[in-house]
C-alpha positions as CSV (number, residue, x, y, z in Angstrom):
1,X,-2.4,8.1,-12.2
2,X,1.3,8.2,-11.9
3,X,2.4,5.2,-9.9
4,X,5.5,7.0,-8.7
5,X,3.5,9.3,-6.5
6,X,2.4,8.8,-2.9
7,X,3.5,9.5,0.6
8,X,6.8,7.8,1.6
9,X,9.0,7.9,4.6
10,X,12.2,10.1,4.9
11,X,15.3,8.4,3.5
12,X,16.9,7.8,7.0
13,X,13.7,6.0,8.1
14,X,13.7,3.8,5.1
15,X,17.4,2.9,5.7
16,X,16.6,1.9,9.3
17,X,13.7,-0.3,8.3
18,X,15.8,-1.9,5.6
19,X,18.5,-2.8,8.1
20,X,16.1,-4.4,10.5
21,X,14.5,-6.3,7.6
22,X,18.0,-7.7,6.8
23,X,18.5,-8.7,10.4
24,X,15.3,-10.7,10.3
25,X,16.2,-12.5,7.0
26,X,17.4,-15.7,8.7
27,X,14.0,-16.0,10.4
28,X,12.3,-15.5,7.1
29,X,14.4,-18.1,5.3
30,X,13.7,-20.6,8.1
31,X,9.9,-19.9,7.6
32,X,9.8,-20.2,3.8
33,X,7.3,-23.2,4.1
34,X,4.8,-20.9,5.8
35,X,5.1,-18.6,2.7
36,X,3.8,-21.3,0.4
37,X,1.8,-23.5,2.7
38,X,-1.7,-23.3,4.3
39,X,-0.5,-23.5,7.9
40,X,-1.6,-20.8,10.3
41,X,1.3,-19.7,12.4
42,X,1.3,-16.2,13.7
43,X,4.7,-14.6,14.4
44,X,5.0,-11.0,15.5
45,X,8.5,-10.9,14.0
46,X,7.3,-12.1,10.6
47,X,4.5,-9.6,10.7
48,X,7.0,-6.9,11.6
49,X,9.3,-8.0,8.7
50,X,6.4,-7.5,6.2
51,X,5.9,-4.0,7.6
52,X,9.6,-3.3,7.5
53,X,9.9,-4.2,3.8
54,X,6.9,-2.0,3.0
55,X,8.5,0.9,4.9
56,X,12.0,0.3,3.5
57,X,10.9,0.2,-0.1
58,X,7.7,2.3,-0.1
59,X,5.8,-0.9,-0.9
60,X,7.9,-2.3,-3.8
61,X,9.6,-5.2,-2.0
62,X,6.2,-6.2,-0.6
63,X,4.7,-6.2,-4.1
64,X,7.6,-8.4,-5.4
65,X,7.0,-10.9,-2.5
66,X,3.4,-11.1,-3.5
67,X,4.3,-11.9,-7.1
68,X,6.7,-14.6,-5.9
69,X,3.9,-16.3,-3.9
70,X,1.7,-16.2,-7.0
71,X,4.5,-17.7,-9.2
72,X,5.0,-20.5,-6.7
73,X,1.4,-21.3,-5.9
74,X,-0.5,-20.6,-9.1
75,X,-0.5,-24.2,-10.2
76,X,-2.2,-25.3,-7.0
77,X,-5.4,-23.3,-7.5
78,X,-8.5,-25.5,-7.1
79,X,-11.3,-22.8,-7.0
80,X,-13.8,-23.3,-9.8
81,X,-13.5,-20.5,-12.3
82,X,-16.9,-21.1,-14.0
83,X,-18.9,-17.9,-14.4
84,X,-15.8,-15.7,-14.1
85,X,-17.2,-13.6,-17.0
86,X,-19.5,-11.9,-14.6
87,X,-16.5,-10.5,-12.7
88,X,-14.5,-9.2,-15.7
89,X,-15.5,-5.6,-15.1
90,X,-15.0,-5.8,-11.4
91,X,-11.5,-7.3,-11.8
92,X,-10.4,-4.5,-14.0
93,X,-11.6,-1.9,-11.5
94,X,-9.8,-3.6,-8.7
95,X,-6.6,-4.0,-10.8
96,X,-6.4,-0.4,-11.9
97,X,-8.4,1.6,-9.3
98,X,-7.9,-0.7,-6.3
99,X,-11.6,-0.4,-5.6
100,X,-14.9,-1.8,-6.9
101,X,-18.6,-2.2,-6.0
102,X,-20.9,-5.1,-6.7
103,X,-24.5,-4.0,-6.2
104,X,-27.0,-6.4,-4.6
105,X,-24.4,-9.1,-4.0
106,X,-26.5,-10.6,-1.2
107,X,-30.3,-10.7,-1.1
108,X,-32.0,-8.4,1.4
109,X,-33.5,-11.3,3.4
110,X,-30.1,-12.9,4.1
111,X,-28.6,-9.5,5.0
112,X,-31.3,-8.9,7.6
113,X,-30.7,-12.3,9.2
114,X,-27.0,-11.7,9.5
115,X,-27.5,-8.2,11.0
116,X,-30.0,-9.5,13.5
117,X,-27.6,-12.1,14.8
118,X,-24.8,-9.6,14.9
119,X,-26.8,-7.1,16.9
120,X,-27.1,-9.6,19.8
121,X,-23.6,-11.1,19.6
122,X,-20.8,-10.3,22.1
123,X,-17.7,-8.6,20.9
124,X,-15.1,-6.0,21.7
125,X,-14.5,-2.3,21.0
126,X,-11.4,-0.7,19.6
127,X,-9.8,-0.6,23.0
128,X,-10.2,-4.3,23.6
129,X,-13.0,-4.1,26.1
130,X,-15.7,-6.8,25.8
131,X,-19.5,-6.2,25.7
132,X,-22.4,-8.6,25.7
133,X,-24.0,-7.1,22.6
134,X,-24.4,-3.9,20.5
135,X,-26.8,-2.3,23.0
136,X,-24.3,-2.8,25.8
137,X,-21.5,-1.3,23.8
138,X,-23.6,1.8,22.9
139,X,-24.4,2.3,26.5
140,X,-21.1,1.6,28.2
141,X,-18.3,2.3,25.8
142,X,-16.8,5.5,24.5
143,X,-15.1,3.8,21.6
144,X,-16.4,4.5,18.0
145,X,-16.0,0.9,16.9
146,X,-17.5,-2.4,18.0
147,X,-16.4,-5.7,16.4
148,X,-18.2,-9.1,16.5
149,X,-17.2,-12.4,14.8
150,X,-19.1,-13.2,11.6
151,X,-21.7,-15.8,12.7
152,X,-20.4,-18.8,10.9
153,X,-21.8,-21.2,13.5
154,X,-25.3,-19.7,13.5
155,X,-28.0,-21.2,11.2
156,X,-28.4,-17.9,9.6
157,X,-24.9,-18.3,8.0
158,X,-26.1,-21.3,6.0
159,X,-28.2,-18.9,3.8
160,X,-25.2,-16.9,2.9
161,X,-22.9,-19.8,2.1
162,X,-23.6,-19.6,-1.7
163,X,-22.7,-15.9,-1.7
164,X,-19.4,-16.6,0.1
165,X,-18.6,-19.3,-2.5
166,X,-19.0,-16.6,-5.2
167,X,-16.8,-14.2,-3.1
168,X,-14.1,-16.9,-2.9
169,X,-14.1,-17.2,-6.7
170,X,-13.7,-13.4,-7.0
171,X,-10.9,-13.4,-4.4
172,X,-9.1,-16.2,-6.4
173,X,-9.3,-14.1,-9.5
174,X,-7.9,-11.0,-7.8
175,X,-5.1,-12.8,-6.0
176,X,-4.3,-15.2,-8.9
177,X,-3.9,-18.1,-6.3
178,X,-6.1,-20.2,-4.1
179,X,-7.5,-17.7,-1.6
180,X,-7.3,-18.4,2.2
181,X,-9.9,-16.8,4.4
182,X,-7.9,-15.1,7.1
183,X,-10.7,-13.4,9.0
184,X,-14.4,-12.5,8.9
185,X,-15.9,-9.9,11.2
186,X,-18.8,-7.5,11.5
187,X,-18.0,-3.9,12.4
188,X,-20.3,-1.3,13.9
189,X,-19.1,2.3,13.7
190,X,-20.8,5.3,15.3
191,X,-20.0,9.0,15.6
192,X,-17.1,9.7,18.1
193,X,-18.4,10.6,21.6
194,X,-15.2,12.6,22.3
195,X,-13.9,15.5,20.3
196,X,-13.0,14.6,16.7
197,X,-9.5,15.8,17.5
198,X,-9.0,12.9,19.9
199,X,-6.4,11.2,17.7
200,X,-6.2,7.9,19.8
201,X,-9.9,7.1,19.2
202,X,-9.7,8.0,15.4
203,X,-6.5,5.9,15.0
204,X,-7.9,2.9,16.9
205,X,-11.1,3.1,14.9
206,X,-9.2,3.3,11.6
207,X,-10.6,6.7,10.9
208,X,-7.2,8.1,9.7
209,X,-5.6,7.3,6.3
210,X,-3.4,4.2,6.5
211,X,-2.2,1.3,4.4
212,X,-2.3,-2.4,5.3
213,X,0.4,-5.1,5.0
214,X,-1.6,-8.1,6.3
215,X,0.1,-10.7,4.1
216,X,2.3,-11.1,0.9
217,X,-1.0,-10.8,-1.1
218,X,-4.5,-10.0,0.2
219,X,-7.8,-8.5,-0.7
220,X,-10.6,-7.2,1.5
221,X,-14.3,-7.4,0.8
222,X,-16.9,-5.4,2.8
223,X,-20.6,-6.5,2.7
224,X,-22.9,-3.6,3.7
225,X,-25.5,-4.8,6.2
226,X,-27.3,-1.5,6.3
227,X,-27.6,1.5,3.9
228,X,-24.3,3.4,4.1
229,X,-24.3,7.1,3.2
230,X,-21.5,9.7,3.5
231,X,-22.8,10.8,6.9
232,X,-22.5,7.2,8.2
233,X,-18.7,7.2,7.7
234,X,-18.1,4.9,4.7
235,X,-14.8,3.4,3.7
236,X,-12.8,6.0,1.8
237,X,-10.1,4.8,-0.6
238,X,-7.5,6.9,-2.4
239,X,-8.2,5.7,-6.0
240,X,-5.2,4.1,-7.6
241,X,-3.0,4.4,-4.4
242,X,-2.5,0.6,-4.2
243,X,0.0,1.0,-7.2
244,X,1.8,3.9,-5.6
245,X,4.3,4.7,-2.9
246,X,3.1,3.8,0.6
247,X,4.2,3.0,4.2
248,X,2.7,1.5,7.3
249,X,4.8,3.4,9.9
250,X,2.1,5.8,10.9
251,X,-1.2,7.3,9.7
252,X,-1.3,10.2,7.4
253,X,-3.6,13.3,7.4
254,X,-6.3,14.0,4.9
255,X,-4.3,16.8,3.5
256,X,-1.2,14.7,2.8
257,X,-3.1,11.8,1.1
258,X,-5.5,14.1,-0.9
259,X,-2.4,16.1,-2.1
260,X,-1.3,12.9,-3.9
261,X,-4.6,11.4,-4.7
262,X,-7.4,14.0,-5.3
263,X,-9.9,11.3,-6.3
264,X,-11.5,9.3,-3.5
265,X,-13.7,6.2,-3.8
266,X,-16.5,5.8,-1.3
267,X,-17.9,2.6,0.1
268,X,-21.5,3.9,0.1
269,X,-24.5,1.8,-1.0
270,X,-27.5,-0.2,0.0
271,X,-27.7,-3.2,2.3
272,X,-26.4,-6.2,0.4
273,X,-24.0,-4.3,-1.8
274,X,-20.3,-5.5,-1.8
275,X,-17.3,-3.2,-1.7
276,X,-13.9,-4.7,-2.7
277,X,-10.7,-2.8,-1.9
278,X,-7.0,-3.5,-2.3
279,X,-6.1,-2.0,1.1
280,X,-2.4,-1.9,0.3
281,X,-3.5,1.5,-0.8
282,X,-4.4,4.5,1.4
283,X,-7.8,4.2,3.0
284,X,-9.7,4.9,6.1
285,X,-13.2,4.7,7.6
286,X,-15.0,8.1,7.3
287,X,-16.0,9.8,10.6
288,X,-19.7,9.2,11.1
289,X,-21.8,12.2,11.9
290,X,-25.0,10.2,12.4
291,X,-26.4,6.7,12.8
292,X,-24.4,3.4,12.6
293,X,-22.3,1.9,9.8
294,X,-22.7,-1.9,9.9
295,X,-20.4,-3.8,7.6
296,X,-19.1,-7.4,7.4
297,X,-15.4,-7.6,6.5
298,X,-13.8,-10.6,4.8
299,X,-10.0,-10.8,4.5
300,X,-8.6,-13.2,1.9
301,X,-4.9,-13.8,1.7
302,X,-2.5,-15.7,-0.7
303,X,-0.4,-17.0,2.2
304,X,-0.7,-16.9,6.0
305,X,3.0,-15.8,6.2
306,X,3.3,-12.8,8.5
307,X,-0.5,-12.5,9.0
308,X,-1.5,-10.8,12.3
309,X,-3.3,-12.9,14.9
310,X,-7.0,-12.4,14.6
């Protein structure tokens, strides 16, 4: 994979984003402690600055910022690295492909408990409308996506705690710093009710190719809570695109992304499998044609600097 390839913005767009990033530099300098600390402070301007440097440099400045955070914070890592040998193959896949699967990461019994709690939890759809549970969303909403918080306060979450500890170790190895858990959610995706050409629903449901810029460094893990097949709309990742040119200004068509990255990785698998993706690269949720895709998402970051409010 040639890391020089990938969709990028026209030159005049990149210049515009660079100029705005420069205008925001005084704010960034004043917020440098947020870059290295553990404080959660959500600033729309800092989040916009992260997006601007991605767009201005096709991702390169963002990558350099991530390396700076690693250099500054690496000595503060406290996560126990015992047993890291089991992750060596996974780490190599994430490093070079940006994508990896860990079969049977969580036992079936624990997965069923989490899914049962999620089914009766309140949440919101992609349009921000709230519903009392999944059944209410299915009946009342036209959105393809329903999101509920991961049930950390429910007794069922206690059974998954050891698995989350293992996941934190893996995140520490990928990020090379002490990982901070930014967010944990459970997503339900169903086939679009409206025409698949309805771009607003596809965009809001993350069903068009895009890149993320959540933090200076981050990694996302997806725990499958049901069997996920191609027809259920799995995560689709352009293999190796995390090391290539990218932007976060808008979403790209399948034709554009596949023109640069003909090989796609799919987040299919059985309930309890774990999918890890460096979503700096081009990715999307596939469009389901049948059933539900039920996935728990965990976002680990190296710094809360510029993170979006969750």
